[in-house]
CHARMM internal coordinates of N, CA and C (Angstrom, degrees):
IC EDIT
DIST 1 N 1 CA 1.4402
DIST 1 CA 1 C 1.6047
ANGL 1 N 1 CA 1 C 112.24
DIST 1 C 2 N 1.2478
ANGL 1 CA 1 C 2 N 112.36
DIHE 1 N 1 CA 1 C 2 N 150.57
DIST 2 N 2 CA 1.4858
ANGL 1 C 2 N 2 CA 120.09
DIHE 1 CA 1 C 2 N 2 CA -179.79
DIST 2 CA 2 C 1.5480
ANGL 2 N 2 CA 2 C 104.17
DIHE 1 C 2 N 2 CA 2 C -84.59
DIST 2 C 3 N 1.3013
ANGL 2 CA 2 C 3 N 116.88
DIHE 2 N 2 CA 2 C 3 N 173.84
DIST 3 N 3 CA 1.4244
ANGL 2 C 3 N 3 CA 121.65
DIHE 2 CA 2 C 3 N 3 CA -172.37
DIST 3 CA 3 C 1.5251
ANGL 3 N 3 CA 3 C 109.90
DIHE 2 C 3 N 3 CA 3 C -66.08
DIST 3 C 4 N 1.3239
ANGL 3 CA 3 C 4 N 117.13
DIHE 3 N 3 CA 3 C 4 N -29.74
DIST 4 N 4 CA 1.5578
ANGL 3 C 4 N 4 CA 117.02
DIHE 3 CA 3 C 4 N 4 CA -176.64
DIST 4 CA 4 C 1.5957
ANGL 4 N 4 CA 4 C 104.62
DIHE 3 C 4 N 4 CA 4 C -83.26
DIST 4 C 5 N 1.2729
ANGL 4 CA 4 C 5 N 123.11
DIHE 4 N 4 CA 4 C 5 N 1.30
DIST 5 N 5 CA 1.4181
ANGL 4 C 5 N 5 CA 116.93
DIHE 4 CA 4 C 5 N 5 CA -179.22
DIST 5 CA 5 C 1.5231
ANGL 5 N 5 CA 5 C 118.93
DIHE 4 C 5 N 5 CA 5 C 99.45
DIST 5 C 6 N 1.3536
ANGL 5 CA 5 C 6 N 113.70
DIHE 5 N 5 CA 5 C 6 N -11.64
DIST 6 N 6 CA 1.4878
ANGL 5 C 6 N 6 CA 120.20
DIHE 5 CA 5 C 6 N 6 CA -179.38
DIST 6 CA 6 C 1.4958
ANGL 6 N 6 CA 6 C 109.33
DIHE 5 C 6 N 6 CA 6 C -79.05
DIST 6 C 7 N 1.2914
ANGL 6 CA 6 C 7 N 117.90
DIHE 6 N 6 CA 6 C 7 N 145.77
DIST 7 N 7 CA 1.5057
ANGL 6 C 7 N 7 CA 124.65
DIHE 6 CA 6 C 7 N 7 CA -179.40
DIST 7 CA 7 C 1.6307
ANGL 7 N 7 CA 7 C 109.10
DIHE 6 C 7 N 7 CA 7 C -70.52
DIST 7 C 8 N 1.3084
ANGL 7 CA 7 C 8 N 111.78
DIHE 7 N 7 CA 7 C 8 N 145.38
DIST 8 N 8 CA 1.5231
ANGL 7 C 8 N 8 CA 118.01
DIHE 7 CA 7 C 8 N 8 CA 173.28
DIST 8 CA 8 C 1.5193
ANGL 8 N 8 CA 8 C 108.64
DIHE 7 C 8 N 8 CA 8 C -65.09
DIST 8 C 9 N 1.3040
ANGL 8 CA 8 C 9 N 116.13
DIHE 8 N 8 CA 8 C 9 N 163.79
DIST 9 N 9 CA 1.4772
ANGL 8 C 9 N 9 CA 119.23
DIHE 8 CA 8 C 9 N 9 CA 178.02
DIST 9 CA 9 C 1.5092
ANGL 9 N 9 CA 9 C 110.74
DIHE 8 C 9 N 9 CA 9 C -58.07
DIST 9 C 10 N 1.3655
ANGL 9 CA 9 C 10 N 122.69
DIHE 9 N 9 CA 9 C 10 N -45.73
DIST 10 N 10 CA 1.4083
ANGL 9 C 10 N 10 CA 124.89
DIHE 9 CA 9 C 10 N 10 CA -179.32
DIST 10 CA 10 C 1.5651
ANGL 10 N 10 CA 10 C 114.49
DIHE 9 C 10 N 10 CA 10 C -56.78
DIST 10 C 11 N 1.3582
ANGL 10 CA 10 C 11 N 111.47
DIHE 10 N 10 CA 10 C 11 N -38.67
DIST 11 N 11 CA 1.4902
ANGL 10 C 11 N 11 CA 115.25
DIHE 10 CA 10 C 11 N 11 CA 173.85
DIST 11 CA 11 C 1.4617
ANGL 11 N 11 CA 11 C 114.10
DIHE 10 C 11 N 11 CA 11 C -65.04
DIST 11 C 12 N 1.3214
ANGL 11 CA 11 C 12 N 117.03
DIHE 11 N 11 CA 11 C 12 N -39.55
DIST 12 N 12 CA 1.5137
ANGL 11 C 12 N 12 CA 120.94
DIHE 11 CA 11 C 12 N 12 CA 177.53
DIST 12 CA 12 C 1.4693
ANGL 12 N 12 CA 12 C 111.80
DIHE 11 C 12 N 12 CA 12 C -56.50
DIST 12 C 13 N 1.4913
ANGL 12 CA 12 C 13 N 112.85
DIHE 12 N 12 CA 12 C 13 N -53.75
DIST 13 N 13 CA 1.4184
ANGL 12 C 13 N 13 CA 118.42
DIHE 12 CA 12 C 13 N 13 CA 170.41
DIST 13 CA 13 C 1.4674
ANGL 13 N 13 CA 13 C 118.72
DIHE 12 C 13 N 13 CA 13 C -46.74
DIST 13 C 14 N 1.2181
ANGL 13 CA 13 C 14 N 113.82
DIHE 13 N 13 CA 13 C 14 N -50.35
DIST 14 N 14 CA 1.4501
ANGL 13 C 14 N 14 CA 121.37
DIHE 13 CA 13 C 14 N 14 CA -173.85
DIST 14 CA 14 C 1.5694
ANGL 14 N 14 CA 14 C 109.53
DIHE 13 C 14 N 14 CA 14 C -68.09
DIST 14 C 15 N 1.3046
ANGL 14 CA 14 C 15 N 119.00
DIHE 14 N 14 CA 14 C 15 N -32.40
DIST 15 N 15 CA 1.4413
ANGL 14 C 15 N 15 CA 121.24
DIHE 14 CA 14 C 15 N 15 CA 174.62
DIST 15 CA 15 C 1.6059
ANGL 15 N 15 CA 15 C 107.94
DIHE 14 C 15 N 15 CA 15 C -72.84
DIST 15 C 16 N 1.1997
ANGL 15 CA 15 C 16 N 115.53
DIHE 15 N 15 CA 15 C 16 N -37.06
DIST 16 N 16 CA 1.5618
ANGL 15 C 16 N 16 CA 116.29
DIHE 15 CA 15 C 16 N 16 CA 179.58
DIST 16 CA 16 C 1.5554
ANGL 16 N 16 CA 16 C 110.34
DIHE 15 C 16 N 16 CA 16 C -69.24
DIST 16 C 17 N 1.2748
ANGL 16 CA 16 C 17 N 115.54
DIHE 16 N 16 CA 16 C 17 N -46.73
DIST 17 N 17 CA 1.5539
ANGL 16 C 17 N 17 CA 118.27
DIHE 16 CA 16 C 17 N 17 CA 178.27
DIST 17 CA 17 C 1.5324
ANGL 17 N 17 CA 17 C 113.73
DIHE 16 C 17 N 17 CA 17 C -72.44
DIST 17 C 18 N 1.2786
ANGL 17 CA 17 C 18 N 118.02
DIHE 17 N 17 CA 17 C 18 N -12.32
DIST 18 N 18 CA 1.4853
ANGL 17 C 18 N 18 CA 120.50
DIHE 17 CA 17 C 18 N 18 CA 172.27
DIST 18 CA 18 C 1.4659
ANGL 18 N 18 CA 18 C 107.19
DIHE 17 C 18 N 18 CA 18 C -56.54
DIST 18 C 19 N 1.3087
ANGL 18 CA 18 C 19 N 118.56
DIHE 18 N 18 CA 18 C 19 N -39.13
DIST 19 N 19 CA 1.5259
ANGL 18 C 19 N 19 CA 119.92
DIHE 18 CA 18 C 19 N 19 CA -173.64
DIST 19 CA 19 C 1.5013
ANGL 19 N 19 CA 19 C 110.66
DIHE 18 C 19 N 19 CA 19 C -79.17
DIST 19 C 20 N 1.3516
ANGL 19 CA 19 C 20 N 122.05
DIHE 19 N 19 CA 19 C 20 N -5.12
DIST 20 N 20 CA 1.4405
ANGL 19 C 20 N 20 CA 123.77
DIHE 19 CA 19 C 20 N 20 CA -179.51
DIST 20 CA 20 C 1.4755
ANGL 20 N 20 CA 20 C 104.49
DIHE 19 C 20 N 20 CA 20 C -83.61
DIST 20 C 21 N 1.2823
ANGL 20 CA 20 C 21 N 116.06
DIHE 20 N 20 CA 20 C 21 N 129.93
DIST 21 N 21 CA 1.4059
ANGL 20 C 21 N 21 CA 125.61
DIHE 20 CA 20 C 21 N 21 CA -179.03
DIST 21 CA 21 C 1.4890
ANGL 21 N 21 CA 21 C 109.31
DIHE 20 C 21 N 21 CA 21 C -92.63
DIST 21 C 22 N 1.3980
ANGL 21 CA 21 C 22 N 116.82
DIHE 21 N 21 CA 21 C 22 N 116.52
DIST 22 N 22 CA 1.4867
ANGL 21 C 22 N 22 CA 122.44
DIHE 21 CA 21 C 22 N 22 CA -178.82
DIST 22 CA 22 C 1.5345
ANGL 22 N 22 CA 22 C 115.46
DIHE 21 C 22 N 22 CA 22 C -80.07
DIST 22 C 23 N 1.3786
ANGL 22 CA 22 C 23 N 112.30
DIHE 22 N 22 CA 22 C 23 N -15.21
DIST 23 N 23 CA 1.4194
ANGL 22 C 23 N 23 CA 115.97
DIHE 22 CA 22 C 23 N 23 CA -177.86
DIST 23 CA 23 C 1.4612
ANGL 23 N 23 CA 23 C 108.23
DIHE 22 C 23 N 23 CA 23 C -88.83
DIST 23 C 24 N 1.3720
ANGL 23 CA 23 C 24 N 116.38
DIHE 23 N 23 CA 23 C 24 N 97.27
DIST 24 N 24 CA 1.4448
ANGL 23 C 24 N 24 CA 124.55
DIHE 23 CA 23 C 24 N 24 CA -170.18
DIST 24 CA 24 C 1.4782
ANGL 24 N 24 CA 24 C 111.01
DIHE 23 C 24 N 24 CA 24 C -89.61
DIST 24 C 25 N 1.2654
ANGL 24 CA 24 C 25 N 123.13
DIHE 24 N 24 CA 24 C 25 N 14.86
DIST 25 N 25 CA 1.4233
ANGL 24 C 25 N 25 CA 125.42
DIHE 24 CA 24 C 25 N 25 CA -174.15
DIST 25 CA 25 C 1.4760
ANGL 25 N 25 CA 25 C 115.30
DIHE 24 C 25 N 25 CA 25 C -87.14
DIST 25 C 26 N 1.3846
ANGL 25 CA 25 C 26 N 116.73
DIHE 25 N 25 CA 25 C 26 N -21.07
DIST 26 N 26 CA 1.5255
ANGL 25 C 26 N 26 CA 118.20
DIHE 25 CA 25 C 26 N 26 CA -178.56
DIST 26 CA 26 C 1.5435
ANGL 26 N 26 CA 26 C 107.73
DIHE 25 C 26 N 26 CA 26 C -106.26
DIST 26 C 27 N 1.3604
ANGL 26 CA 26 C 27 N 111.72
DIHE 26 N 26 CA 26 C 27 N 154.94
DIST 27 N 27 CA 1.4688
ANGL 26 C 27 N 27 CA 119.32
DIHE 26 CA 26 C 27 N 27 CA 177.04
DIST 27 CA 27 C 1.4761
ANGL 27 N 27 CA 27 C 112.77
DIHE 26 C 27 N 27 CA 27 C -60.61
DIST 27 C 28 N 1.4129
ANGL 27 CA 27 C 28 N 112.68
DIHE 27 N 27 CA 27 C 28 N -38.94
DIST 28 N 28 CA 1.5055
ANGL 27 C 28 N 28 CA 116.16
DIHE 27 CA 27 C 28 N 28 CA -179.36
DIST 28 CA 28 C 1.4347
ANGL 28 N 28 CA 28 C 112.79
DIHE 27 C 28 N 28 CA 28 C -60.06
DIST 28 C 29 N 1.3831
ANGL 28 CA 28 C 29 N 114.86
DIHE 28 N 28 CA 28 C 29 N -37.36
DIST 29 N 29 CA 1.5959
ANGL 28 C 29 N 29 CA 117.82
DIHE 28 CA 28 C 29 N 29 CA -178.51
DIST 29 CA 29 C 1.4864
ANGL 29 N 29 CA 29 C 108.54
DIHE 28 C 29 N 29 CA 29 C -68.83
DIST 29 C 30 N 1.3528
ANGL 29 CA 29 C 30 N 116.85
DIHE 29 N 29 CA 29 C 30 N -39.12
DIST 30 N 30 CA 1.4889
ANGL 29 C 30 N 30 CA 115.79
DIHE 29 CA 29 C 30 N 30 CA -173.89
DIST 30 CA 30 C 1.6157
ANGL 30 N 30 CA 30 C 105.19
DIHE 29 C 30 N 30 CA 30 C -73.40
DIST 30 C 31 N 1.2623
ANGL 30 CA 30 C 31 N 119.92
DIHE 30 N 30 CA 30 C 31 N -32.45
DIST 31 N 31 CA 1.3973
ANGL 30 C 31 N 31 CA 115.57
DIHE 30 CA 30 C 31 N 31 CA -179.33
DIST 31 CA 31 C 1.5753
ANGL 31 N 31 CA 31 C 115.42
DIHE 30 C 31 N 31 CA 31 C -74.09
DIST 31 C 32 N 1.4103
ANGL 31 CA 31 C 32 N 108.89
DIHE 31 N 31 CA 31 C 32 N -27.97
DIST 32 N 32 CA 1.5452
ANGL 31 C 32 N 32 CA 115.82
DIHE 31 CA 31 C 32 N 32 CA 176.81
DIST 32 CA 32 C 1.5103
ANGL 32 N 32 CA 32 C 103.61
DIHE 31 C 32 N 32 CA 32 C -72.88
DIST 32 C 33 N 1.2978
ANGL 32 CA 32 C 33 N 123.41
DIHE 32 N 32 CA 32 C 33 N -46.46
DIST 33 N 33 CA 1.4898
ANGL 32 C 33 N 33 CA 120.79
DIHE 32 CA 32 C 33 N 33 CA -178.28
DIST 33 CA 33 C 1.4450
ANGL 33 N 33 CA 33 C 109.31
DIHE 32 C 33 N 33 CA 33 C -62.71
DIST 33 C 34 N 1.3981
ANGL 33 CA 33 C 34 N 120.97
DIHE 33 N 33 CA 33 C 34 N -40.21
DIST 34 N 34 CA 1.4359
ANGL 33 C 34 N 34 CA 118.35
DIHE 33 CA 33 C 34 N 34 CA -178.26
DIST 34 CA 34 C 1.4811
ANGL 34 N 34 CA 34 C 111.60
DIHE 33 C 34 N 34 CA 34 C -61.33
DIST 34 C 35 N 1.3710
ANGL 34 CA 34 C 35 N 117.86
DIHE 34 N 34 CA 34 C 35 N -41.81
DIST 35 N 35 CA 1.3899
ANGL 34 C 35 N 35 CA 124.03
DIHE 34 CA 34 C 35 N 35 CA -179.90
DIST 35 CA 35 C 1.5169
ANGL 35 N 35 CA 35 C 112.58
DIHE 34 C 35 N 35 CA 35 C -61.30
DIST 35 C 36 N 1.4262
ANGL 35 CA 35 C 36 N 114.91
DIHE 35 N 35 CA 35 C 36 N -39.57
DIST 36 N 36 CA 1.5521
ANGL 35 C 36 N 36 CA 120.57
DIHE 35 CA 35 C 36 N 36 CA 175.57
DIST 36 CA 36 C 1.5447
ANGL 36 N 36 CA 36 C 110.21
DIHE 35 C 36 N 36 CA 36 C -63.95
DIST 36 C 37 N 1.3521
ANGL 36 CA 36 C 37 N 115.44
DIHE 36 N 36 CA 36 C 37 N -41.65
DIST 37 N 37 CA 1.4549
ANGL 36 C 37 N 37 CA 119.32
DIHE 36 CA 36 C 37 N 37 CA -175.59
DIST 37 CA 37 C 1.6109
ANGL 37 N 37 CA 37 C 109.79
DIHE 36 C 37 N 37 CA 37 C -68.90
DIST 37 C 38 N 1.3142
ANGL 37 CA 37 C 38 N 109.49
DIHE 37 N 37 CA 37 C 38 N -35.63
DIST 38 N 38 CA 1.5183
ANGL 37 C 38 N 38 CA 117.84
DIHE 37 CA 37 C 38 N 38 CA 179.71
DIST 38 CA 38 C 1.5103
ANGL 38 N 38 CA 38 C 110.06
DIHE 37 C 38 N 38 CA 38 C -60.98
DIST 38 C 39 N 1.3427
ANGL 38 CA 38 C 39 N 113.26
DIHE 38 N 38 CA 38 C 39 N -45.74
DIST 39 N 39 CA 1.5166
ANGL 38 C 39 N 39 CA 120.52
DIHE 38 CA 38 C 39 N 39 CA 178.47
DIST 39 CA 39 C 1.6180
ANGL 39 N 39 CA 39 C 108.25
DIHE 38 C 39 N 39 CA 39 C -60.96
DIST 39 C 40 N 1.3605
ANGL 39 CA 39 C 40 N 118.33
DIHE 39 N 39 CA 39 C 40 N -47.49
DIST 40 N 40 CA 1.4578
ANGL 39 C 40 N 40 CA 117.05
DIHE 39 CA 39 C 40 N 40 CA 179.65
DIST 40 CA 40 C 1.5167
ANGL 40 N 40 CA 40 C 107.94
DIHE 39 C 40 N 40 CA 40 C -60.95
DIST 40 C 41 N 1.2537
ANGL 40 CA 40 C 41 N 124.64
DIHE 40 N 40 CA 40 C 41 N -38.53
DIST 41 N 41 CA 1.4070
ANGL 40 C 41 N 41 CA 128.73
DIHE 40 CA 40 C 41 N 41 CA -178.96
DIST 41 CA 41 C 1.6279
ANGL 41 N 41 CA 41 C 108.63
DIHE 40 C 41 N 41 CA 41 C -58.31
DIST 41 C 42 N 1.3720
ANGL 41 CA 41 C 42 N 111.11
DIHE 41 N 41 CA 41 C 42 N -46.06
DIST 42 N 42 CA 1.4694
ANGL 41 C 42 N 42 CA 113.98
DIHE 41 CA 41 C 42 N 42 CA -174.47
DIST 42 CA 42 C 1.6711
ANGL 42 N 42 CA 42 C 107.56
DIHE 41 C 42 N 42 CA 42 C -73.48
DIST 42 C 43 N 1.2454
ANGL 42 CA 42 C 43 N 115.54
DIHE 42 N 42 CA 42 C 43 N -31.70
DIST 43 N 43 CA 1.4524
ANGL 42 C 43 N 43 CA 116.39
DIHE 42 CA 42 C 43 N 43 CA 177.13
DIST 43 CA 43 C 1.5345
ANGL 43 N 43 CA 43 C 113.40
DIHE 42 C 43 N 43 CA 43 C -71.32
DIST 43 C 44 N 1.3042
ANGL 43 CA 43 C 44 N 115.40
DIHE 43 N 43 CA 43 C 44 N -37.30
DIST 44 N 44 CA 1.4835
ANGL 43 C 44 N 44 CA 120.81
DIHE 43 CA 43 C 44 N 44 CA 174.46
DIST 44 CA 44 C 1.5582
ANGL 44 N 44 CA 44 C 107.16
DIHE 43 C 44 N 44 CA 44 C -59.80
DIST 44 C 45 N 1.2697
ANGL 44 CA 44 C 45 N 115.72
DIHE 44 N 44 CA 44 C 45 N -44.48
DIST 45 N 45 CA 1.5621
ANGL 44 C 45 N 45 CA 117.29
DIHE 44 CA 44 C 45 N 45 CA -178.21
DIST 45 CA 45 C 1.5284
ANGL 45 N 45 CA 45 C 110.79
DIHE 44 C 45 N 45 CA 45 C -65.41
DIST 45 C 46 N 1.3176
ANGL 45 CA 45 C 46 N 119.88
DIHE 45 N 45 CA 45 C 46 N -36.53
DIST 46 N 46 CA 1.3823
ANGL 45 C 46 N 46 CA 125.00
DIHE 45 CA 45 C 46 N 46 CA 179.39
DIST 46 CA 46 C 1.5432
ANGL 46 N 46 CA 46 C 103.47
DIHE 45 C 46 N 46 CA 46 C -67.68
DIST 46 C 47 N 1.3415
ANGL 46 CA 46 C 47 N 119.75
DIHE 46 N 46 CA 46 C 47 N -48.80
DIST 47 N 47 CA 1.5163
ANGL 46 C 47 N 47 CA 116.08
DIHE 46 CA 46 C 47 N 47 CA 178.76
DIST 47 CA 47 C 1.5245
ANGL 47 N 47 CA 47 C 116.39
DIHE 46 C 47 N 47 CA 47 C -57.24
DIST 47 C 48 N 1.3196
ANGL 47 CA 47 C 48 N 114.28
DIHE 47 N 47 CA 47 C 48 N -39.44
DIST 48 N 48 CA 1.4422
ANGL 47 C 48 N 48 CA 121.95
DIHE 47 CA 47 C 48 N 48 CA -173.80
DIST 48 CA 48 C 1.5514
ANGL 48 N 48 CA 48 C 104.76
DIHE 47 C 48 N 48 CA 48 C -69.36
DIST 48 C 49 N 1.3492
ANGL 48 CA 48 C 49 N 121.97
DIHE 48 N 48 CA 48 C 49 N -41.61
DIST 49 N 49 CA 1.3668
ANGL 48 C 49 N 49 CA 124.29
DIHE 48 CA 48 C 49 N 49 CA 173.79
DIST 49 CA 49 C 1.5238
ANGL 49 N 49 CA 49 C 114.73
DIHE 48 C 49 N 49 CA 49 C -56.07
DIST 49 C 50 N 1.3074
ANGL 49 CA 49 C 50 N 108.87
DIHE 49 N 49 CA 49 C 50 N -49.88
DIST 50 N 50 CA 1.5508
ANGL 49 C 50 N 50 CA 120.51
DIHE 49 CA 49 C 50 N 50 CA -179.87
DIST 50 CA 50 C 1.5267
ANGL 50 N 50 CA 50 C 107.28
DIHE 49 C 50 N 50 CA 50 C -53.87
DIST 50 C 51 N 1.2709
ANGL 50 CA 50 C 51 N 116.23
DIHE 50 N 50 CA 50 C 51 N -49.84
DIST 51 N 51 CA 1.5204
ANGL 50 C 51 N 51 CA 121.40
DIHE 50 CA 50 C 51 N 51 CA -169.87
DIST 51 CA 51 C 1.6348
ANGL 51 N 51 CA 51 C 102.74
DIHE 50 C 51 N 51 CA 51 C -71.94
DIST 51 C 52 N 1.2178
ANGL 51 CA 51 C 52 N 122.79
DIHE 51 N 51 CA 51 C 52 N -34.45
DIST 52 N 52 CA 1.5380
ANGL 51 C 52 N 52 CA 126.78
DIHE 51 CA 51 C 52 N 52 CA 179.43
DIST 52 CA 52 C 1.4446
ANGL 52 N 52 CA 52 C 106.54
DIHE 51 C 52 N 52 CA 52 C -62.87
DIST 52 C 53 N 1.3810
ANGL 52 CA 52 C 53 N 115.76
DIHE 52 N 52 CA 52 C 53 N -49.68
DIST 53 N 53 CA 1.5029
ANGL 52 C 53 N 53 CA 116.93
DIHE 52 CA 52 C 53 N 53 CA -174.70
DIST 53 CA 53 C 1.5807
ANGL 53 N 53 CA 53 C 107.53
DIHE 52 C 53 N 53 CA 53 C -66.89
DIST 53 C 54 N 1.3751
ANGL 53 CA 53 C 54 N 117.69
DIHE 53 N 53 CA 53 C 54 N -41.38
DIST 54 N 54 CA 1.4656
ANGL 53 C 54 N 54 CA 120.16
DIHE 53 CA 53 C 54 N 54 CA 178.61
DIST 54 CA 54 C 1.5518
ANGL 54 N 54 CA 54 C 112.29
DIHE 53 C 54 N 54 CA 54 C -61.13
DIST 54 C 55 N 1.3497
ANGL 54 CA 54 C 55 N 120.61
DIHE 54 N 54 CA 54 C 55 N -34.88
DIST 55 N 55 CA 1.3252
ANGL 54 C 55 N 55 CA 125.10
DIHE 54 CA 54 C 55 N 55 CA 177.08
DIST 55 CA 55 C 1.5159
ANGL 55 N 55 CA 55 C 113.95
DIHE 54 C 55 N 55 CA 55 C -69.84
DIST 55 C 56 N 1.3001
ANGL 55 CA 55 C 56 N 117.01
DIHE 55 N 55 CA 55 C 56 N -33.67
DIST 56 N 56 CA 1.4222
ANGL 55 C 56 N 56 CA 119.66
DIHE 55 CA 55 C 56 N 56 CA 178.96
DIST 56 CA 56 C 1.5930
ANGL 56 N 56 CA 56 C 110.27
DIHE 55 C 56 N 56 CA 56 C -79.14
DIST 56 C 57 N 1.2989
ANGL 56 CA 56 C 57 N 116.67
DIHE 56 N 56 CA 56 C 57 N -35.24
DIST 57 N 57 CA 1.4846
ANGL 56 C 57 N 57 CA 119.94
DIHE 56 CA 56 C 57 N 57 CA 174.16
DIST 57 CA 57 C 1.5343
ANGL 57 N 57 CA 57 C 107.36
DIHE 56 C 57 N 57 CA 57 C -64.54
DIST 57 C 58 N 1.3222
ANGL 57 CA 57 C 58 N 120.64
DIHE 57 N 57 CA 57 C 58 N -42.59
DIST 58 N 58 CA 1.4106
ANGL 57 C 58 N 58 CA 122.83
DIHE 57 CA 57 C 58 N 58 CA 179.84
DIST 58 CA 58 C 1.6215
ANGL 58 N 58 CA 58 C 112.65
DIHE 57 C 58 N 58 CA 58 C -56.67
DIST 58 C 59 N 1.2849
ANGL 58 CA 58 C 59 N 109.17
DIHE 58 N 58 CA 58 C 59 N -47.47
DIST 59 N 59 CA 1.5291
ANGL 58 C 59 N 59 CA 116.97
DIHE 58 CA 58 C 59 N 59 CA -171.79
DIST 59 CA 59 C 1.7044
ANGL 59 N 59 CA 59 C 103.95
DIHE 58 C 59 N 59 CA 59 C -77.64
DIST 59 C 60 N 1.3182
ANGL 59 CA 59 C 60 N 114.94
DIHE 59 N 59 CA 59 C 60 N -28.86
DIST 60 N 60 CA 1.4841
ANGL 59 C 60 N 60 CA 114.13
DIHE 59 CA 59 C 60 N 60 CA 179.95
DIST 60 CA 60 C 1.5316
ANGL 60 N 60 CA 60 C 110.94
DIHE 59 C 60 N 60 CA 60 C -75.57
DIST 60 C 61 N 1.3419
ANGL 60 CA 60 C 61 N 119.70
DIHE 60 N 60 CA 60 C 61 N -19.79
DIST 61 N 61 CA 1.5128
ANGL 60 C 61 N 61 CA 121.19
DIHE 60 CA 60 C 61 N 61 CA 173.75
DIST 61 CA 61 C 1.4920
ANGL 61 N 61 CA 61 C 114.46
DIHE 60 C 61 N 61 CA 61 C -78.44
DIST 61 C 62 N 1.3024
ANGL 61 CA 61 C 62 N 111.82
DIHE 61 N 61 CA 61 C 62 N -23.75
DIST 62 N 62 CA 1.5683
ANGL 61 C 62 N 62 CA 116.04
DIHE 61 CA 61 C 62 N 62 CA -173.07
DIST 62 CA 62 C 1.4209
ANGL 62 N 62 CA 62 C 116.52
DIHE 61 C 62 N 62 CA 62 C -79.85
END
COOR INIT
IC SEED 1 N 1 CA 1 C
IC BUILD
């Protein structure tokens, strides 16, 4: 943890990947992992959209 009590980036990733099921032999594990990857994709899209908006605002002010 950092001084302000927030977790370090490595700890955040570890917590995120703790939900990832490495036992790929069952259908339940595959569905769980698919759902997790789907969430990552949605989050990535939101991040890309946010960065695109910030870029437009930055160049609009200049």
